[in-house]
N, C-alpha and C positions, 0 to 999 in steps of 0.2 A: 502492500498500500504506500509506503514511501518512494518508492521508484515512481507510482503511479504520481505521486502529489507533484514532485516534482517535473515531470514529465507535462503533467495538466500545464502545471505554470508556464513552462519551455515554449508550446504551442501557442498556450495565449498568447502570452508575450511577443509572441513571432505574429501572430496579425495585429498585434500593435504596433509593432515595428515596421510592417508594411505598410500599415494605413499612414504612420507618422512622415513616411516616403513622400506620399501624397502634397506632402505641406501642409496640411490641414492640422491645427494648432494643438488640436485637442486629441491627436491622432492615434496613441500610447492609449490612453483610456479608452475610445470609442472600438480602438481596435484589436482589443486585449475584452472587452466586455463582449462584443462579437461572439467572439476566437471559445471565449469560455464559453457562452450560453448556447453558441451551437455543439459542442462538443459534452456538454451536460444533457443537450438534449437528444443526441446520437447513441450517447455511453454516460447513461442514468446513473452507472455501478461502478463506471470510472474512478472516483474519490469515496464512493459509500452512499449511504443515505445522508449522512451529516454536509457533505460538501466538504470545503475546505475550513482548516480550525477557524473558530474565533476571534484568535489573538491575532492572525494575518489582518483582520479588517481592523483593528485596534491598533496596531502599529504602524499601519498605512497615515491611521488618522492620528497618529502621536506625531508622524513625521510632516504632517499637513499644518498640525498645530502648533509646532515647532518653526514651521515656515512661517508661516501668519503673524506667531507671536514677535516675531524679528521687525516686523514693518509695523506695528501698532506706533500711533504717538497721537499728540492731541488735536489733530487735523480733522480726524472722524468729530469729535466733541464738536468743534466747531462750524461744522457740516449740520448738525442736531439741532446744535444752538442758531442757526441762521435759517433755518427749513424743517423743525420740528413740525409744525403744523400741516405741511402737504406729508412728510414721510409716516406721520400717525395716521393721517386720514388713506393713505395708501396703504397700509398694513390692515386698520381696518375692515375696508374693501377688497382686501384678500381672503379674510375669513366671511366676511357676508356670501362672496362668491363660492366658496366653499361649501358653505351650506346651501346655497341653491343646488351646487352641482350634487352635493348628497339627497337632496331631495329629491331631484330629477333619477339617481340612481334607485333610489326605493322604488319611488312609484312605477318606472319603467322597466324593473327586473325583478327578478326573485330572494333576491338579497334583504334580506331584515332592516330595518332602520338604522338602527345603533351600528350594525355594519356597516352601513350605505356613509352615514357622518362620518364614520374614522378614517374611511377609505380614503375619502377624498378631502381631509383635512391636512392643508400643508406642515406637517408637524413631523415629516421624515421616518424615515423607516423605523428607530431604533424609541423614540416617544411612542407613537401611535398603536401601534400593534399591541405594546405592553400598556396601553391604556386601554385596548380593548381586552383585555382580560378582565378588568375591574368591573367591566360591563357585561360583560359576559356574552360579548360579540364573537365572528366569528376572525378569528384570528389570520388563519390562515390567508383570507379575502383580503384581509384589511392587507397584509403580508403584501399579498401578489398585487394588488390595486397600486400600494404605495410604490413598489418597485417597477410597474408599467410606466407609472408618471415619472420616475427620476429619470427611467431609461427615455422617456419621449426628448423630457427637458435638454437633457444629454445630448441626445442626437440633433435637436429641433433649433438652438440657439447656437451654435457655431458655424450651422449652415445659414441661418437667416442673418448671422452677423455678418457674415462673407456678403453675402449678399444684397443686403440692405444697408448701405453707409452711411447712416442718420450724422453722426459724429467721432471724428477718430478716437484712438482706442483713449482712454483715461491715462494720464502721466501718473504711473507709481508714485506710490505714498516714499516709497527709499528707492533708492535708485539701485538699478537689478547687476550694474558692472560690478565685476568678481574683481577686488582688491586686492594685491599680491599676497602671496601667501606668507605667512607667519606661521611659527610654532605654537606660539601663546592661541592661535585661532582654535587649534585642537582643546587648550583647556579649556577654553570658554566655550567651545560645544558640550563638552562632557558637564560642565557647570548648568549649562542649558537643558541639558539631557534629563539630568536629575533633578533639575527643576519642574522640566516637564512630566516627571512621574510622581513628584509630591503634588502637581497642581491637578492631575487625572484622582488621585485619594480623597482629593478635597472636594473636586465635583461631586464625584460618586456619594462622599458623606450627606452632599450638600443636595441630591439627589438630583443632579445639573442633567440635564438630555445632551449626549455624546462626551460625556466626560472628559474620552481620553483626545478626543480634539477640543474640546471650549476651555474645559480645565487647563490641558496642557495651555491652550493660545494664552489663557488670561495669563497664569502664572509665569511663561517668559517674555509675555509683554512688559509685567512689573518688573522681573528682574533687570530686561534689559534696556527701561528706560528710567529706572533709580541707578544703574549702574554708569550707563552713559554719563546722564545727568553729573554724578556726584567725580567720574575724571574728567568732567570736559570734554569728552568728544565719542563718536559711537563706536561699541563695544562690538566687534566684528567675528564670527566666527566662520568655521569651514564647513562652510555647505553650499558645494558645487550644484550645478542644477540634474547632473545624474540624480540626484538625492530625490527630485520630485518627480522625475520619471517612475524611480523605484516604489514613492508612493502611490503616483495614478497604477500602475501594473497593479500592485499586491489590492488598491481600492477596488479595482474592475477585476482582478479575478473570486475576488470573496463577493462580490454579489452575484457574478454571472456563474456563477460554480454551483448555487442553487435554484437554479432553475430547471424545472422536471416538467416531462411531457404531463405528466399524471394531474398535474396542479392546475392545469387548463380544462383536464375534464367537466362538465356539467356545466359550465360557466361560460360559454358562446355567449348569450345574452345578456350577464353581467358583465363582461369585460367590454362588448361591444358598447353599453351604453357609459361605460365608465371611459372608454378610449375616444366616445364623442365630448365626453362632460372635461376628460385632460386636455382635449386639446381645446374648444372653448375657453377652459380655466386660463390656458397657455396666453391664450390672443390675449384675453381680457388683460393680464398682468403686463402683456409687451405695451399696450394702451396706457394701461396705468403709468408704466413707466415711463413712455413716451411723454406723461403729462412732465411728472417729475423734471425727467431732463430739461423741457423747455422752461419751466417754471424756476429752478433751480441752477442751471447750466452742466448739472450733474451730466458727465458723458452718457452718451443714452446703453452705450452696453456695461457701464457698473449699474446702472438703474434697472437694467433687463435679468441681469444675475440676482440682483440684491430682493426684489422682486418676485422672481423665477420662483414656482413651487416645489424646488430640485431637492431641497435637502439641505442643512449646512456643511457638510461634508463635501458633496459631491461640487455644488455650485463655488466652493471656495477651492475648490479644485480645479474647476474650469475657469474661474476669477485669475488664478494664476499662472495658468497656459494661455491666458488673452490678454494678458498685461493692462485688464481692469484693477480697480482701485482695491484690491481683495479686503481689505480694511474694513474701507465701507460696505461692501458684499456679505463678511461675514457678521456685521456689527447690525446691517439690518435684519437677515435670517435668524440670528439667535433674538434678538428683540422679538420676531414674528412664533420663534418656537415658544418665549415666556408668555406671549399675549396667549397663545393656543394653551398652554397649560395653566393658565389662570384663569382663562375666561372662559373657552368650550366644555371643560367637567360640569360645570355648573347647568351650563346650557344641555348637555347630553342626558343628566340626569333629571330637569326637568320632563325631554322629550320621552328618556326611557319612561319613564313615571305616566306618562301621559297614554304610552303607548299600553304598557299594563293594565291600566284604569281602564282603558278602551275595549284592552283584548276580556277581561273579568267584566263589561257590563254585556259584550255581545256572548259569550257563554250564557251570562244570566238571562239573557232575553229569549235565550233558545231552548 
């Protein structure tokens, strides 16, 4: 099984390498994801029933968290201070759109109400299935719909960004030109890695969504900013571009390895409705992003990734490889997850209670 695991990674990453040769900026992730999903479909027992180990995804998220944490500065706070009303309005609209999409899925498919709402909520693949278990929704269907939305967002965003040039790419918050190598960079890399691990544990204790990403990013950002301020210059870690390629491959392999044919049996109508709803949802977020871009002056590519319903890790990875303002993208994505985790559960409980009372009343009438 160990041989199969590394063969699976090699074959999947080969697909990523081939797609990267086309010049597509996120080719490594897309190609790896497609190849991994195809292998999982054709050879479902290639890696066993569980797919790749869960810690692979955690490693990819932690690498991404360290990458993003090094880019954090006060610019994103300035953006929120200047345009907080527009940004908050767009986040609330995204929640409203998700509720509309969930209602349509419930009405036009055989999926129960709670599963429909949780499946369409833009809270990411880590948070929403866990929430589904608390209200006895179908966790498998929620996971499939969440995965499908991420898959579609990862596909659509780069294509749209390449075809429609509304604005030039945003200038990164931190210049990406690699400084000359020095041995003390390795020490700083090790320190950031330790801080990232500590940030994960803190995030886990605080029950943060995607703690490997968010916890590591916040911890690295705090250490990076405080240390740089103290010494009077930016602290630089040894962090070549190949590290981000590894992160993309690991995340894509982890997602693609869990695709199975049997996951889609009997779900044709549900997936069809969810597919249409997801496309409409993504289009609505594009419109919201365009409005934000026009009102605030934020580059369209950054706004589109920030409001895209694709999850923190996936959109953060896409932002990094597309040279968007990844700090702003992660900040908005995290804010939306926090809003969903705070606002949606009471709404779900009200809806769940209403559905239970309706069923009891219908049984009593019969």
